[in-house]
Structure formats: structure tokens, C-alpha cells
N, CA, C and O atoms as CSV, one atom per row, in Angstrom:
chain,resi,resn,atom,element,x,y,z
A,1,MET,N,N,-60.768,-17.477,-18.823
A,1,MET,CA,C,-60.364,-17.295,-17.534
A,1,MET,C,C,-60.090,-18.185,-16.285
A,1,MET,O,O,-59.822,-18.056,-15.091
A,2,LYS,N,N,-60.212,-18.740,-16.812
A,2,LYS,CA,C,-59.701,-20.384,-16.461
A,2,LYS,C,C,-58.757,-20.638,-16.928
A,2,LYS,O,O,-57.816,-20.150,-16.302
A,3,THR,N,N,-58.569,-21.002,-17.482
A,3,THR,CA,C,-57.680,-21.243,-18.540
A,3,THR,C,C,-56.564,-20.237,-18.260
A,3,THR,O,O,-55.556,-20.940,-18.339
A,4,PHE,N,N,-56.212,-19.138,-18.011
A,4,PHE,CA,C,-55.060,-18.376,-18.059
A,4,PHE,C,C,-54.782,-18.698,-17.007
A,4,PHE,O,O,-53.561,-18.800,-16.889
A,5,LEU,N,N,-55.548,-19.018,-15.766
A,5,LEU,CA,C,-55.377,-19.038,-14.434
A,5,LEU,C,C,-55.166,-21.131,-14.011
A,5,LEU,O,O,-55.280,-21.847,-13.017
A,6,LEU,N,N,-54.942,-21.244,-14.956
A,6,LEU,CA,C,-54.171,-22.624,-14.825
A,6,LEU,C,C,-53.407,-22.751,-15.947
A,6,LEU,O,O,-53.396,-23.851,-16.498
A,7,ILE,N,N,-52.541,-21.536,-16.558
A,7,ILE,CA,C,-51.492,-21.189,-17.298
A,7,ILE,C,C,-50.835,-20.934,-16.125
A,7,ILE,O,O,-50.143,-21.865,-15.712
A,8,SER,N,N,-50.870,-19.498,-15.191
A,8,SER,CA,C,-49.997,-19.233,-14.280
A,8,SER,C,C,-50.353,-20.049,-13.837
A,8,SER,O,O,-51.164,-20.546,-14.619
A,9,LEU,N,N,-50.246,-20.897,-12.540
A,9,LEU,CA,C,-50.935,-22.187,-11.814
A,9,LEU,C,C,-49.272,-23.136,-12.504
A,9,LEU,O,O,-48.264,-23.398,-11.849
A,10,ALA,N,N,-49.488,-23.383,-13.679
A,10,ALA,CA,C,-48.611,-24.437,-14.055
A,10,ALA,C,C,-47.381,-24.330,-14.176
A,10,ALA,O,O,-46.591,-25.274,-14.195
A,11,LEU,N,N,-46.959,-22.504,-14.320
A,11,LEU,CA,C,-45.780,-22.254,-14.628
A,11,LEU,C,C,-45.071,-21.870,-13.315
A,11,LEU,O,O,-43.924,-22.131,-12.952
A,12,LEU,N,N,-46.133,-21.124,-12.647
A,12,LEU,CA,C,-46.347,-20.837,-10.831
A,12,LEU,C,C,-44.971,-22.298,-10.876
A,12,LEU,O,O,-43.752,-22.345,-11.042
A,13,ALA,N,N,-45.930,-23.152,-10.657
A,13,ALA,CA,C,-45.399,-25.212,-9.891
A,13,ALA,C,C,-44.219,-24.871,-10.491
A,13,ALA,O,O,-43.335,-24.390,-9.782
A,14,GLY,N,N,-43.940,-25.106,-12.259
A,14,GLY,CA,C,-43.323,-25.065,-12.600
A,14,GLY,C,C,-41.732,-24.648,-12.386
A,14,GLY,O,O,-40.767,-25.409,-12.456
A,15,CYS,N,N,-41.729,-23.357,-12.131
A,15,CYS,CA,C,-40.961,-22.217,-11.896
A,15,CYS,C,C,-39.995,-22.560,-10.783
A,15,CYS,O,O,-38.774,-22.437,-10.888
A,16,SER,N,N,-40.903,-23.192,-9.248
A,16,SER,CA,C,-40.411,-23.206,-8.405
A,16,SER,C,C,-39.568,-24.275,-8.155
A,16,SER,O,O,-38.639,-24.379,-7.353
A,17,THR,N,N,-40.198,-25.349,-9.261
A,17,THR,CA,C,-39.483,-26.682,-9.022
A,17,THR,C,C,-38.335,-26.143,-9.078
A,17,THR,O,O,-37.800,-25.813,-8.020
A,18,VAL,N,N,-37.614,-25.901,-10.439
A,18,VAL,CA,C,-36.635,-25.936,-10.899
A,18,VAL,C,C,-35.551,-26.009,-10.162
A,18,VAL,O,O,-35.711,-25.276,-9.186
A,19,GLU,N,N,-34.404,-26.588,-10.139
A,19,GLU,CA,C,-33.172,-26.322,-8.877
A,19,GLU,C,C,-32.538,-25.022,-9.919
A,19,GLU,O,O,-33.005,-24.787,-11.034
A,20,VAL,N,N,-31.373,-24.248,-9.285
A,20,VAL,CA,C,-30.216,-23.401,-9.542
A,20,VAL,C,C,-29.678,-23.646,-9.600
A,20,VAL,O,O,-29.094,-22.584,-9.818
A,21,ARG,N,N,-28.732,-24.537,-9.648
A,21,ARG,CA,C,-27.064,-23.648,-9.005
A,21,ARG,C,C,-26.666,-23.011,-8.684
A,21,ARG,O,O,-27.561,-22.198,-8.451
A,22,THR,N,N,-25.619,-22.535,-8.348
A,22,THR,CA,C,-24.786,-22.000,-8.957
A,22,THR,C,C,-23.654,-22.155,-7.788
A,22,THR,O,O,-23.884,-22.384,-6.601
A,23,GLU,N,N,-22.411,-21.980,-8.387
A,23,GLU,CA,C,-21.398,-22.687,-7.866
A,23,GLU,C,C,-20.236,-21.318,-7.846
A,23,GLU,O,O,-19.581,-20.938,-8.816
A,24,VAL,N,N,-20.203,-20.507,-5.908
A,24,VAL,CA,C,-19.280,-19.573,-5.636
A,24,VAL,C,C,-18.123,-20.290,-5.954
A,24,VAL,O,O,-18.105,-21.520,-5.982
A,25,LYS,N,N,-16.789,-19.313,-6.287
A,25,LYS,CA,C,-15.179,-19.465,-6.613
A,25,LYS,C,C,-14.936,-18.215,-6.020
A,25,LYS,O,O,-15.657,-17.217,-5.994
A,26,VAL,N,N,-13.909,-18.393,-5.585
A,26,VAL,CA,C,-12.754,-17.581,-5.008
A,26,VAL,C,C,-11.496,-17.563,-5.328
A,26,VAL,O,O,-10.419,-18.062,-5.001
A,27,LEU,N,N,-11.985,-16.795,-6.110
A,27,LEU,CA,C,-10.375,-16.249,-6.971
A,27,LEU,C,C,-9.153,-15.520,-5.807
A,27,LEU,O,O,-9.247,-14.679,-4.913
A,28,GLN,N,N,-7.939,-16.398,-6.407
A,28,GLN,CA,C,-7.132,-15.721,-4.772
A,28,GLN,C,C,-6.252,-14.697,-6.068
A,28,GLN,O,O,-6.162,-14.916,-7.275
A,29,THR,N,N,-5.805,-13.779,-5.407
A,29,THR,CA,C,-5.273,-12.992,-6.278
A,29,THR,C,C,-3.298,-12.923,-5.159
A,29,THR,O,O,-3.007,-13.153,-3.986
A,30,LYS,N,N,-2.356,-12.426,-6.578
A,30,LYS,CA,C,-1.276,-12.541,-5.175
A,30,LYS,C,C,-0.781,-11.517,-5.622
A,30,LYS,O,O,-1.187,-10.979,-6.652
A,31,GLU,N,N,0.256,-11.052,-4.856
A,31,GLU,CA,C,0.688,-9.570,-4.790
A,31,GLU,C,C,2.034,-9.658,-5.085
A,31,GLU,O,O,2.562,-10.767,-5.001
A,32,ILE,N,N,2.759,-8.598,-5.450
A,32,ILE,CA,C,4.022,-8.255,-5.859
A,32,ILE,C,C,4.012,-7.124,-5.581
A,32,ILE,O,O,3.506,-6.077,-5.984
A,33,ILE,N,N,5.162,-7.744,-4.212
A,33,ILE,CA,C,6.110,-6.588,-3.872
A,33,ILE,C,C,7.295,-6.265,-4.038
A,33,ILE,O,O,8.432,-6.655,-3.770
A,34,LEU,N,N,6.559,-5.142,-4.741
A,34,LEU,CA,C,8.689,-4.468,-5.065
A,34,LEU,C,C,9.203,-4.218,-3.701
A,34,LEU,O,O,8.775,-3.762,-2.641
A,35,THR,N,N,11.055,-5.041,-4.496
A,35,THR,CA,C,11.918,-4.881,-3.083
A,35,THR,C,C,12.320,-3.191,-3.058
A,35,THR,O,O,12.923,-2.461,-3.844
A,36,GLU,N,N,11.921,-3.068,-2.263
A,36,GLU,CA,C,13.051,-1.301,-2.818
A,36,GLU,C,C,14.786,-1.167,-1.862
A,36,GLU,O,O,15.044,-1.373,-0.677
A,37,LEU,N,N,15.426,-0.859,-2.701
A,37,LEU,CA,C,16.532,-0.417,-2.504
A,37,LEU,C,C,17.434,-0.099,-1.518
A,37,LEU,O,O,17.784,1.070,-1.677
A,38,ASP,N,N,17.919,-0.559,-0.664
A,38,ASP,CA,C,18.968,-0.277,0.763
A,38,ASP,C,C,19.093,1.547,-0.174
A,38,ASP,O,O,19.031,1.673,-1.397
A,39,GLU,N,N,19.271,2.717,0.831
A,39,GLU,CA,C,19.980,3.414,0.529
A,39,GLU,C,C,22.120,3.842,0.830
A,39,GLU,O,O,22.967,4.711,1.039
A,40,GLN,N,N,21.902,2.699,0.658
A,40,GLN,CA,C,23.820,2.616,0.537
A,40,GLN,C,C,23.549,2.404,-0.657
A,40,GLN,O,O,23.763,3.531,-1.103
A,41,TYR,N,N,23.115,1.568,-1.853
A,41,TYR,CA,C,23.437,1.422,-2.904
A,41,TYR,C,C,23.904,2.289,-3.913
A,41,TYR,O,O,24.908,2.435,-4.610
A,42,LEU,N,N,22.102,3.139,-3.616
A,42,LEU,CA,C,22.054,4.343,-4.701
A,42,LEU,C,C,22.631,5.296,-4.587
A,42,LEU,O,O,22.795,6.152,-5.456
A,43,ARG,N,N,23.125,5.300,-3.240
A,43,ARG,CA,C,24.505,6.744,-3.361
A,43,ARG,C,C,26.014,6.460,-4.774
A,43,ARG,O,O,26.791,5.610,-5.208
A,44,ASP,N,N,25.514,8.116,-4.959
A,44,ASP,CA,C,26.874,7.519,-6.000
A,44,ASP,C,C,28.119,7.617,-5.324
A,44,ASP,O,O,28.346,7.977,-4.169
A,45,CYS,N,N,28.945,7.216,-6.285
A,45,CYS,CA,C,30.670,6.225,-6.096
A,45,CYS,C,C,31.411,7.416,-5.686
A,45,CYS,O,O,31.164,8.420,-6.355
A,46,LYS,N,N,32.521,7.577,-4.455
A,46,LYS,CA,C,33.094,8.451,-3.831
A,46,LYS,C,C,34.241,8.420,-4.630
A,46,LYS,O,O,34.848,7.376,-4.870
A,47,ILE,N,N,34.658,9.857,-5.179
A,47,ILE,CA,C,34.988,10.439,-5.702
A,47,ILE,C,C,36.269,10.828,-4.435
A,47,ILE,O,O,35.990,11.249,-3.313
A,48,ILE,N,N,37.890,10.531,-5.017
A,48,ILE,CA,C,38.660,11.090,-3.969
A,48,ILE,C,C,38.798,12.480,-4.576
A,48,ILE,O,O,37.909,12.928,-5.300
A,49,LYS,N,N,39.573,12.961,-4.377
A,49,LYS,CA,C,39.894,15.259,-4.860
A,49,LYS,C,C,41.058,15.236,-4.599
A,49,LYS,O,O,41.791,15.022,-3.634
A,50,PRO,N,N,41.126,15.541,-5.813
A,50,PRO,CA,C,43.905,15.547,-5.373
A,50,PRO,C,C,43.567,17.331,-4.370
A,50,PRO,O,O,42.679,17.981,-3.819
A,51,ALA,N,N,44.967,17.343,-4.702
A,51,ALA,CA,C,45.100,18.714,-4.338
A,51,ALA,C,C,45.385,20.036,-5.087
A,51,ALA,O,O,46.328,20.192,-5.863
A,52,THR,N,N,44.374,21.061,-4.736
A,52,THR,CA,C,44.287,22.364,-5.914
A,52,THR,C,C,45.305,22.323,-6.758
A,52,THR,O,O,45.011,21.238,-7.258
A,53,PRO,N,N,46.205,22.617,-7.279
A,53,PRO,CA,C,46.611,22.774,-8.211
A,53,PRO,C,C,47.816,23.562,-7.543
A,53,PRO,O,O,48.901,23.027,-7.318
A,54,ASP,N,N,47.385,25.493,-7.110
A,54,ASP,CA,C,48.471,26.162,-6.617
A,54,ASP,C,C,49.180,24.963,-4.840
A,54,ASP,O,O,50.294,25.127,-4.341
A,55,GLN,N,N,48.467,24.261,-4.490
A,55,GLN,CA,C,48.722,23.222,-3.469
A,55,GLN,C,C,49.635,22.187,-3.568
A,55,GLN,O,O,50.540,21.787,-2.836
A,56,PHE,N,N,48.961,21.667,-5.199
A,56,PHE,CA,C,50.548,20.919,-6.068
A,56,PHE,C,C,51.391,20.812,-5.953
A,56,PHE,O,O,52.052,19.804,-5.701
A,57,LEU,N,N,51.804,22.394,-6.185
A,57,LEU,CA,C,52.550,22.932,-7.095
A,57,LEU,C,C,53.254,23.576,-6.130
A,57,LEU,O,O,54.316,24.088,-6.482
A,58,LYS,N,N,52.645,23.752,-4.087
A,58,LYS,CA,C,53.891,24.367,-3.575
A,58,LYS,C,C,54.488,22.701,-2.743
A,58,LYS,O,O,55.385,22.706,-1.900
A,59,MET,N,N,53.822,21.502,-3.172
A,59,MET,CA,C,54.821,19.986,-3.004
A,59,MET,C,C,56.392,20.005,-3.940
A,59,MET,O,O,56.958,20.678,-4.801
A,60,GLY,N,N,56.602,18.809,-3.122
A,60,GLY,CA,C,58.075,18.816,-3.467
A,60,GLY,C,C,58.030,17.086,-3.861
A,60,GLY,O,O,57.454,16.141,-3.321
A,61,SER,N,N,58.919,17.190,-5.052
A,61,SER,CA,C,58.994,15.878,-5.844
A,61,SER,C,C,58.148,14.623,-4.830
A,61,SER,O,O,57.060,14.087,-5.038
A,62,ASP,N,N,58.902,14.470,-3.951
A,62,ASP,CA,C,58.626,12.894,-3.179
A,62,ASP,C,C,56.822,13.162,-3.110
A,62,ASP,O,O,55.871,12.479,-3.490
A,63,GLU,N,N,56.973,14.960,-2.194
A,63,GLU,CA,C,55.501,14.672,-1.684
A,63,GLU,C,C,54.468,15.142,-2.748
A,63,GLU,O,O,53.316,15.147,-2.315
A,64,ARG,N,N,54.640,15.610,-4.273
A,64,ARG,CA,C,53.936,14.929,-4.933
A,64,ARG,C,C,54.033,13.656,-5.437
A,64,ARG,O,O,52.876,13.347,-5.722
A,65,GLU,N,N,54.747,12.764,-5.702
A,65,GLU,CA,C,54.488,11.281,-5.851
A,65,GLU,C,C,53.597,10.920,-4.155
A,65,GLU,O,O,52.547,10.287,-4.039
A,66,ASP,N,N,54.283,11.445,-3.203
A,66,ASP,CA,C,52.802,10.740,-2.478
A,66,ASP,C,C,51.846,10.140,-2.407
A,66,ASP,O,O,51.275,9.107,-2.056
A,67,HIS,N,N,51.801,11.257,-2.929
A,67,HIS,CA,C,49.853,12.670,-2.698
A,67,HIS,C,C,49.395,11.535,-3.666
A,67,HIS,O,O,48.725,10.641,-3.149
A,68,LEU,N,N,49.636,11.458,-4.851
A,68,LEU,CA,C,48.827,10.803,-6.549
A,68,LEU,C,C,48.889,9.259,-5.629
A,68,LEU,O,O,48.014,8.458,-5.303
A,69,THR,N,N,49.756,9.292,-5.504
A,69,THR,CA,C,50.272,7.469,-4.465
A,69,THR,C,C,48.615,7.118,-4.068
A,69,THR,O,O,47.797,6.235,-4.328
A,70,ARG,N,N,48.659,8.098,-3.455
A,70,ARG,CA,C,47.763,7.389,-2.138
A,70,ARG,C,C,46.503,8.224,-2.733
A,70,ARG,O,O,45.524,8.212,-1.987
A,71,ILE,N,N,46.389,8.781,-3.668
A,71,ILE,CA,C,44.698,10.107,-4.311
A,71,ILE,C,C,44.663,7.652,-5.129
A,71,ILE,O,O,43.752,6.825,-5.156
A,72,LEU,N,N,45.935,7.597,-5.500
A,72,LEU,CA,C,44.995,5.914,-6.846
A,72,LEU,C,C,44.577,4.755,-5.421
A,72,LEU,O,O,43.591,4.030,-5.289
A,73,ILE,N,N,45.453,4.907,-4.748
A,73,ILE,CA,C,45.514,3.463,-4.011
A,73,ILE,C,C,43.305,3.786,-3.575
A,73,ILE,O,O,42.278,3.292,-4.040
A,74,SER,N,N,43.607,4.880,-2.456
A,74,SER,CA,C,42.124,5.693,-2.175
A,74,SER,C,C,41.122,5.221,-2.656
A,74,SER,O,O,40.259,4.553,-2.086
A,75,GLN,N,N,41.230,5.806,-4.627
A,75,GLN,CA,C,40.175,5.241,-5.648
A,75,GLN,C,C,40.443,3.784,-5.873
A,75,GLN,O,O,39.452,3.248,-5.377
A,76,TYR,N,N,41.034,3.067,-6.228
A,76,TYR,CA,C,40.682,1.762,-6.401
A,76,TYR,C,C,40.187,1.020,-5.033
A,76,TYR,O,O,40.184,-0.203,-5.174
A,77,ALA,N,N,39.706,1.532,-3.553
A,77,ALA,CA,C,39.751,0.907,-3.239
A,77,ALA,C,C,38.324,1.719,-3.318
A,77,ALA,O,O,37.576,0.778,-3.583
A,78,GLU,N,N,37.273,3.169,-3.237
A,78,GLU,CA,C,36.392,3.593,-4.053
A,78,GLU,C,C,35.872,2.925,-4.623
A,78,GLU,O,O,34.690,2.616,-4.471
A,79,VAL,N,N,36.824,2.418,-5.650
A,79,VAL,CA,C,35.877,1.748,-6.682
A,79,VAL,C,C,35.581,0.213,-6.435
A,79,VAL,O,O,34.853,-0.389,-7.225
A,80,GLY,N,N,36.052,-0.319,-5.520
A,80,GLY,CA,C,36.194,-1.512,-5.055
A,80,GLY,C,C,34.508,-2.611,-5.152
A,80,GLY,O,O,33.927,-3.564,-5.672
A,81,VAL,N,N,34.436,-0.854,-3.624
A,81,VAL,CA,C,33.360,-0.680,-3.350
A,81,VAL,C,C,32.265,-0.789,-3.904
A,81,VAL,O,O,31.389,-1.654,-3.881
A,82,CYS,N,N,32.431,0.537,-4.606
A,82,CYS,CA,C,30.899,0.159,-5.938
A,82,CYS,C,C,31.080,-0.339,-6.520
A,82,CYS,O,O,29.994,-0.289,-7.099
A,83,ASN,N,N,32.012,-1.417,-7.453
A,83,ASN,CA,C,31.468,-2.716,-8.403
A,83,ASN,C,C,31.534,-3.805,-6.988
A,83,ASN,O,O,32.106,-4.895,-6.959
A,84,ILE,N,N,30.970,-3.316,-6.154
A,84,ILE,CA,C,30.309,-4.577,-5.188
A,84,ILE,C,C,29.043,-4.147,-4.648
A,84,ILE,O,O,28.147,-4.922,-4.310
A,85,ASP,N,N,28.982,-2.563,-4.558
A,85,ASP,CA,C,27.168,-2.321,-4.370
A,85,ASP,C,C,26.319,-2.155,-5.698
A,85,ASP,O,O,25.157,-1.772,-5.826
A,86,LYS,N,N,27.458,-2.650,-6.870
A,86,LYS,CA,C,26.190,-2.374,-8.253
A,86,LYS,C,C,26.414,-3.651,-8.360
A,86,LYS,O,O,25.640,-3.863,-9.294
A,87,GLN,N,N,26.856,-4.631,-8.139
A,87,GLN,CA,C,26.546,-6.331,-8.451
A,87,GLN,C,C,25.445,-6.432,-6.664
A,87,GLN,O,O,25.111,-7.559,-6.299
A,88,ARG,N,N,25.167,-5.603,-6.075
A,88,ARG,CA,C,24.044,-6.440,-5.560
A,88,ARG,C,C,22.860,-5.938,-5.964
A,88,ARG,O,O,21.755,-6.479,-5.905
A,89,LEU,N,N,23.197,-4.713,-6.439
A,89,LEU,CA,C,22.216,-4.267,-7.258
A,89,LEU,C,C,21.837,-5.296,-8.777
A,89,LEU,O,O,20.871,-5.752,-9.388
A,90,ARG,N,N,23.323,-5.252,-8.826
A,90,ARG,CA,C,22.305,-6.316,-10.286
A,90,ARG,C,C,21.663,-8.139,-10.753
A,90,ARG,O,O,21.185,-8.762,-11.700
A,91,SER,N,N,22.271,-8.392,-8.689
A,91,SER,CA,C,21.379,-8.819,-7.826
A,91,SER,C,C,20.072,-9.198,-7.136
A,91,SER,O,O,19.313,-10.165,-7.091
A,92,LEU,N,N,20.137,-8.420,-6.808
A,92,LEU,CA,C,18.687,-8.109,-7.101
A,92,LEU,C,C,17.344,-7.750,-7.728
A,92,LEU,O,O,16.279,-8.178,-7.281
A,93,ILE,N,N,17.452,-6.900,-8.844
A,93,ILE,CA,C,17.273,-6.895,-9.939
A,93,ILE,C,C,16.374,-8.105,-10.879
A,93,ILE,O,O,15.176,-8.140,-11.161
A,94,GLU,N,N,17.965,-9.443,-11.354
A,94,GLU,CA,C,17.700,-10.591,-11.559
A,94,GLU,C,C,16.629,-11.127,-10.515
A,94,GLU,O,O,15.459,-11.346,-10.827
A,95,ARG,N,N,17.084,-11.291,-9.405
A,95,ARG,CA,C,16.408,-11.795,-8.531
A,95,ARG,C,C,14.535,-11.387,-8.119
A,95,ARG,O,O,13.772,-12.253,-7.690
A,96,GLN,N,N,14.121,-9.958,-8.367
A,96,GLN,CA,C,12.541,-9.037,-8.845
A,96,GLN,C,C,11.993,-9.567,-10.082
A,96,GLN,O,O,10.825,-9.383,-10.426
A,97,LYS,N,N,12.902,-10.267,-10.785
A,97,LYS,CA,C,12.600,-10.669,-12.521
A,97,LYS,C,C,12.505,-12.353,-12.513
A,97,LYS,O,O,11.877,-13.153,-13.206
A,98,GLN,N,N,13.160,-12.449,-11.726
A,98,GLN,CA,C,12.630,-13.798,-11.251
A,98,GLN,C,C,10.841,-14.012,-11.015
A,98,GLN,O,O,10.008,-14.692,-11.614
A,99,LEU,N,N,10.741,-12.866,-9.589
A,99,LEU,CA,C,9.929,-13.017,-9.462
A,99,LEU,C,C,8.324,-12.780,-10.085
A,99,LEU,O,O,7.355,-13.501,-9.847
A,100,VAL,N,N,8.365,-11.130,-11.247
A,100,VAL,CA,C,7.833,-11.359,-11.879
A,100,VAL,C,C,7.953,-12.555,-12.658
A,100,VAL,O,O,6.839,-12.809,-13.115
A,101,GLU,N,N,8.642,-13.247,-12.950
A,101,GLU,CA,C,8.278,-14.027,-14.209
A,101,GLU,C,C,7.896,-14.921,-13.816
A,101,GLU,O,O,7.666,-15.632,-14.794
A,102,LYS,N,N,7.488,-15.739,-12.412
A,102,LYS,CA,C,7.500,-16.278,-11.351
A,102,LYS,C,C,5.920,-16.725,-11.760
A,102,LYS,O,O,5.463,-17.716,-12.329
A,103,HIS,N,N,5.027,-14.921,-10.915
A,103,HIS,CA,C,4.374,-14.399,-10.958
A,103,HIS,C,C,3.406,-15.321,-11.804
A,103,HIS,O,O,2.790,-16.369,-11.612
A,104,ASN,N,N,3.619,-14.166,-13.118
A,104,ASN,CA,C,3.442,-14.394,-14.654
A,104,ASN,C,C,2.683,-15.616,-14.817
A,104,ASN,O,O,1.496,-15.891,-14.991
A,105,GLN,N,N,3.950,-16.363,-14.682
A,105,GLN,CA,C,3.480,-17.785,-15.373
A,105,GLN,C,C,2.748,-19.040,-14.160
A,105,GLN,O,O,2.290,-20.141,-14.468
A,106,ASP,N,N,2.832,-18.448,-12.794
A,106,ASP,CA,C,1.762,-19.160,-12.224
A,106,ASP,C,C,0.247,-17.698,-11.877
A,106,ASP,O,O,-0.465,-17.357,-10.932
A,107,GLU,N,N,0.392,-17.432,-12.824
A,107,GLU,CA,C,-1.877,-16.679,-13.825
A,107,GLU,C,C,-1.631,-17.019,-14.634
A,107,GLU,O,O,-2.708,-17.103,-15.223
A,108,VAL,N,N,-0.152,-17.703,-15.922
A,108,VAL,CA,C,-1.504,-18.085,-17.017
A,108,VAL,C,C,-1.800,-19.649,-16.544
A,108,VAL,O,O,-2.917,-20.165,-16.604
A,109,GLU,N,N,-0.647,-20.288,-16.080
A,109,GLU,CA,C,-1.790,-21.943,-15.283
A,109,GLU,C,C,-3.116,-21.194,-14.495
A,109,GLU,O,O,-4.135,-21.745,-14.911
A,110,ARG,N,N,-3.410,-20.255,-13.620
A,110,ARG,CA,C,-4.713,-20.245,-13.130
A,110,ARG,C,C,-5.647,-20.147,-14.090
A,110,ARG,O,O,-6.808,-20.556,-14.094
A,111,VAL,N,N,-5.004,-19.541,-14.938
A,111,VAL,CA,C,-5.969,-18.633,-15.816
A,111,VAL,C,C,-6.964,-20.099,-17.065
A,111,VAL,O,O,-8.145,-20.312,-17.340
A,112,GLN,N,N,-5.578,-20.771,-17.472
A,112,GLN,CA,C,-5.980,-21.641,-18.084
A,112,GLN,C,C,-6.258,-22.689,-17.508
A,112,GLN,O,O,-6.571,-23.531,-18.350
A,113,LYS,N,N,-6.319,-23.177,-16.229
A,113,LYS,CA,C,-7.330,-23.956,-15.098
A,113,LYS,C,C,-8.533,-23.809,-14.604
A,113,LYS,O,O,-9.339,-24.643,-14.193
A,114,LEU,N,N,-8.609,-21.831,-14.743
A,114,LEU,CA,C,-10.106,-21.978,-14.946
A,114,LEU,C,C,-10.301,-21.865,-16.405
A,114,LEU,O,O,-10.431,-23.025,-16.795
A,115,LYS,N,N,-10.357,-21.344,-17.056
A,115,LYS,CA,C,-10.912,-21.682,-18.692
A,115,LYS,C,C,-11.513,-23.041,-19.138
A,115,LYS,O,O,-12.564,-23.250,-19.743
A,116,SER,N,N,-10.090,-24.365,-18.451
A,116,SER,CA,C,-11.269,-25.424,-19.057
A,116,SER,C,C,-11.652,-25.845,-17.425
A,116,SER,O,O,-11.190,-26.899,-16.989
A,117,GLU,N,N,-12.301,-25.193,-16.762
A,117,GLU,CA,C,-12.575,-25.635,-15.958
A,117,GLU,C,C,-14.306,-24.772,-16.371
A,117,GLU,O,O,-15.219,-25.589,-16.481
A,118,MET,N,N,-14.470,-24.167,-16.455
A,118,MET,CA,C,-15.427,-22.914,-17.304
A,118,MET,C,C,-15.833,-24.659,-18.575
A,118,MET,O,O,-16.181,-25.731,-18.080
A,119,GLU,N,N,-15.716,-24.521,-19.583
A,119,GLU,CA,C,-15.583,-25.312,-20.606
A,119,GLU,C,C,-16.315,-26.307,-20.048
A,119,GLU,O,O,-17.431,-26.654,-20.435
A,120,LYS,N,N,-15.554,-26.885,-18.922
A,120,LYS,CA,C,-16.627,-28.624,-18.645
A,120,LYS,C,C,-17.818,-28.126,-17.755
A,120,LYS,O,O,-18.816,-28.737,-17.372
A,121,VAL,N,N,-17.490,-27.080,-17.581
A,121,VAL,CA,C,-19.948,-26.389,-16.920
A,121,VAL,C,C,-20.089,-25.914,-18.194
A,121,VAL,O,O,-20.049,-24.775,-17.730
A,122,LYS,N,N,-20.249,-25.674,-19.657
A,122,LYS,CA,C,-20.763,-25.919,-20.060
A,122,LYS,C,C,-21.048,-27.579,-20.760
A,122,LYS,O,O,-22.040,-27.792,-21.457
């Protein structure tokens, strides 16, 4: 019994003098924010409607030519506006791709750094 008490006392003393080092690391998190598209860029491109066949047939030859010319000019202008909108969409998408790639690259570097620090601790 005396031996048991001595061994228990030795274990208790040994356990209380062991220094346990715990290191707390705060991991920073990154948040990817997806930019919402402007509503004006999502609308359909405008299509200029010509006169109905009945209206067109009632026009004289000069009026028909004038009508078709005005429709053509208006439609070209609308296509130009639509192309600008689509170009802005493409640039926004490209910018978002770059941000996601940068985030992924930073995340790989962060994980590699944490792995190397963990290996140093071992």
C-alpha cells in the first residue's frame, strides 16, 4: 500500500510539473463577394418594329424607302448600345474571374504556409 501511495504521489508530482504548450493560431478567412450585374445590362436588346404589312402597302414608294431607312438607322443605333452593354458584361465577368483566381492563389499560399509551420512544430 505504501508503494502504491509513493507511485501515485510521484505520478501526481510528475504530471503537475509538465509544461503543456498550446499555441493558438487565428486563421483569417477571405470572403468572395460576387458583384451583382446592373439591371440595365440584363435587358434584351431593343428591336425596332417595322410597320405592319397593311400599313406598309398603304405607303407610297418614297414613304416606304424613308420608313425602311429610319428603321435601319434606328436598329443600328440599338445594336451599338447593345454591344456596349455586352462589352461591359464581358469586362465585369473577366474582373470577377481575376478576383476568384487571386483568391484561390492566396488560399493555396496560405495553406502551404500553414503546412510548413505545422511541419516545423513536429
